[in-house]
C-alpha positions in Angstrom: -21.9 -35.0 25.1 -22.7 -30.9 25.8 -24.5 -29.4 23.4 -23.9 -25.9 22.5 -26.6 -23.9 20.9 -26.3 -20.9 18.8 -27.5 -17.8 18.3 -30.4 -17.1 15.1 -29.8 -14.6 12.9 -30.6 -13.9 9.5 -32.6 -17.3 9.2 -29.0 -19.2 9.9 -27.5 -20.4 13.3 -24.3 -18.6 14.3 -22.0 -18.5 17.2 -21.5 -15.6 19.3 -19.1 -12.8 18.3 -17.4 -12.8 21.3 -17.3 -16.5 22.1 -18.5 -16.5 25.5 -20.6 -19.5 26.4 -22.8 -19.8 29.5 -23.3 -23.3 30.8 -26.2 -24.3 31.8 -27.2 -28.8 32.9 -25.7 -30.7 30.0 -25.7 -27.3 27.4 -23.7 -24.4 26.4 -25.7 -21.4 25.6 -24.2 -18.8 23.8 -23.8 -15.2 25.1 -24.5 -12.3 22.6 -22.5 -9.4 22.2 -23.4 -5.5 20.7 -21.9 -6.8 17.4 -24.6 -9.1 17.9 -27.0 -7.2 18.2 -25.8 -5.3 15.6 -25.8 -8.1 12.8 -29.3 -9.1 14.0 -30.6 -5.6 13.3 -29.4 -5.5 9.9 -30.9 -9.1 9.1 -33.8 -8.1 9.9 -33.9 -4.3 8.5 -33.0 -6.5 5.0 -36.1 -8.6 5.5 -38.5 -5.9 6.7 -39.0 -4.5 3.4 -40.1 -8.4 1.6 -41.6 -9.4 4.3 -44.0 -6.4 4.8 -44.3 -7.0 0.9 -45.9 -10.0 1.2 -49.7 -10.4 1.2 -51.6 -10.9 4.2 -53.4 -14.2 3.0 -49.2 -15.4 3.0 -48.2 -14.1 6.0 -50.8 -15.6 7.5 -50.4 -19.2 5.7 -46.6 -18.9 7.3 -48.0 -18.4 10.9 -50.2 -21.3 10.3 -47.0 -23.3 8.9 -44.9 -22.0 12.0 -47.6 -23.6 14.6 -47.8 -26.5 12.6 -44.2 -26.7 13.1 -44.3 -25.9 17.1 -46.9 -28.2 17.4 -44.7 -31.0 16.0 -42.2 -30.1 17.8 -44.0 -30.1 21.1 -42.1 -32.5 23.3 -39.1 -30.1 23.5 -41.2 -27.4 26.0 -43.1 -27.2 28.8 -46.9 -28.8 27.7 -49.2 -26.1 28.8 -46.6 -23.5 27.3 -46.2 -24.6 24.0 -50.1 -25.1 23.6 -51.1 -21.9 24.5 -47.9 -20.5 22.5 -49.2 -22.5 19.2 -52.6 -21.0 19.9 -51.5 -17.6 19.9 -49.9 -18.2 16.9 -52.9 -19.7 15.1 -54.8 -16.6 16.6 -52.6 -14.0 14.9 -52.4 -15.7 11.6 -56.5 -15.1 11.5 -55.6 -11.6 11.7 -53.2 -10.9 8.9 -55.8 -10.1 6.5 -58.1 -8.6 9.0 -55.8 -5.5 9.7 -57.2 -3.8 7.1 -60.5 -3.8 7.4 -60.8 -3.1 11.5 -57.5 -0.7 11.8 -58.4 1.2 8.4 -61.4 2.4 6.7 -62.3 6.2 4.7 -62.2 8.9 7.4 -65.3 11.3 7.3 -64.1 14.7 6.3 -65.9 18.0 4.1 -66.2 17.7 0.7 -64.4 17.9 -1.9 -62.0 15.2 -0.7 -61.9 11.3 0.2 -59.4 10.8 3.1 -58.9 7.0 3.9 -55.9 5.5 6.2 -54.4 2.3 5.8 -52.1 0.3 8.4 -48.9 -0.1 7.7 -45.9 -1.8 9.6 -44.1 -0.3 11.9 -40.7 -1.9 10.3 -37.7 -3.9 12.9 -39.6 -4.4 16.5 -37.2 -4.8 19.4 -38.7 -7.4 21.8 -36.8 -8.0 25.3 -38.5 -11.3 26.5 -39.6 -11.7 30.2 -37.9 -14.2 31.9 -41.2 -16.4 33.0 -42.6 -18.0 31.1 -40.0 -18.3 29.0 -41.7 -19.5 25.6 -45.0 -18.4 25.8 -43.8 -14.9 26.9 -42.0 -14.8 23.9 -44.7 -15.8 21.9 -47.1 -13.1 23.2 -45.1 -10.0 21.7 -43.5 -12.4 18.5 -46.9 -13.3 16.8 -48.4 -9.9 17.2 -44.9 -8.5 15.6 -44.8 -10.9 12.6 -48.7 -10.6 11.9 -48.4 -6.9 11.8 -45.9 -6.9 8.9 -42.9 -6.4 11.0 -39.6 -8.3 10.9 -38.4 -8.8 14.9 -34.9 -8.9 16.7 -35.5 -10.3 20.5 -33.8 -10.7 23.7 -34.4 -14.1 24.9 -35.6 -14.8 28.7 -32.4 -14.5 30.7 -32.9 -17.0 33.4 -34.2 -19.4 30.8 -33.3 -19.0 27.4 -33.4 -22.9 26.3 -37.0 -22.6 25.0 -36.2 -19.6 23.0 -33.2 -21.5 21.5 -35.5 -24.7 20.9 -38.0 -22.3 18.9 -34.8 -20.8 16.7 -34.5 -24.8 15.7 -37.9 -25.3 15.2 -38.3 -21.7 13.2 -35.7 -23.3 11.1 -37.4 -25.8 9.3 -41.1 -23.7 9.3 -41.4 -21.3 6.2 -40.4 -18.5 8.1 -38.2 -16.1 5.8 -34.9 -15.8 6.8 -34.3 -12.4 8.9 -38.0 -12.2 9.8 -36.8 -13.1 13.5 -33.5 -13.2 14.8 -33.1 -14.8 18.6 -30.3 -13.5 20.8 -29.6 -15.0 24.2 -27.1 -13.3 27.3 -26.9 -10.7 29.9 -30.0 -8.9 29.8 -28.5 -5.5 30.7 -25.6 -5.6 27.7 -28.1 -6.5 25.1 -31.1 -4.6 25.6 -29.8 -0.9 25.8 -27.2 -1.9 22.3 -31.0 -3.0 20.8 -32.8 0.0 22.1 -30.4 2.7 21.2 -30.2 1.4 17.8 -31.3 3.8 14.9 -32.6 0.6 12.7 -35.4 -0.1 15.3 -38.6 1.1 15.0 -40.4 0.1 17.9 -39.5 -1.6 21.2 -41.6 -4.1 23.6 -40.9 -4.1 27.0 -42.1 -7.7 28.3 -39.3 -7.5 31.0 -40.0 -4.8 32.9 -36.8 -3.1 31.8 -38.1 0.3 32.2 -37.2 3.8 32.2 -33.7 3.2 30.3 -35.6 1.6 27.6 -38.7 4.8 27.3 -34.9 6.5 27.4 -33.3 5.1 24.8 -36.5 5.1 22.8 -36.9 8.6 22.7 -33.3 9.5 21.8 -34.0 7.9 18.8 -37.4 8.7 18.1 -39.1 5.1 18.6 -42.2 3.7 19.9 -42.0 2.2 23.2 -44.5 -0.2 24.5 -44.5 -1.5 28.1 -46.6 -5.2 27.9 -47.6 -7.1 31.2 -49.7 -9.4 29.3 -53.3 -7.9 30.5 -53.0 -6.2 26.3 -56.4 -7.3 23.9 -54.7 -9.0 20.8 -56.0 -6.0 19.0 -53.9 -3.3 21.3 -51.1 -5.5 20.5 -51.2 -5.2 16.5 -52.1 -1.7 16.7 -49.5 -0.7 18.7 -47.0 -2.3 16.3 -48.6 -0.6 12.9 -48.8 2.9 11.9 -51.5 4.4 9.7 -50.7 6.2 6.2 -53.6 8.7 5.2 -54.2 9.9 2.1 -56.3 12.5 0.9 -57.7 13.1 -2.7 -60.2 15.3 -4.2 -63.6 14.4 -6.1 -66.0 16.5 -7.7 -65.5 19.6 -10.0 
């Protein structure tokens, strides 16, 4: 019996709007469409406010729970990859309540003003995951985006989409809120431009080396584009997905 996977959009498993599938061994892989991209972005935008409004402690606990769910279902994945992906989730879960202390603070300014900066989520983050390693490459971008309070629409590895689709089934039994993570499989050259050009996406992580096309589309809609090759530090990844809000307050007479 051939297993038919579905896309993960808005906390639900849904068929591709196009009805297209690719065969991979004994499975059917959904081939997402531009309409699926729009639906995923709408779900991420709807979830962005509530996810960002949660306390840092609560977001950390949810990431810990996702790590536990991934570890308990580790037999689905490559052993080395799933161990590292689980460690990444745990690592970034520990960052959630430290971002304000590390990235924010009081700014030295001339009196009589008090100036301070606090980090805020960028918003909806688009991820173009690399082909290899399929699970770990996705998690390297997904975990810091969630830890920083963003919601995510990710295009999975085109060559090996199964680990990402299996991750969706893991998230389905974890406590990750509906719409916080949306996972699309399909043809990268069809989905990535549609996602990068969407005006409701606030930032793009290009971990697949798509390059100049995403830069151009990001510039046209004024969004930040980051090209990650795995060499970035955890703090650098978090900084790339946060915005600093600075406030000034008069003090003294």
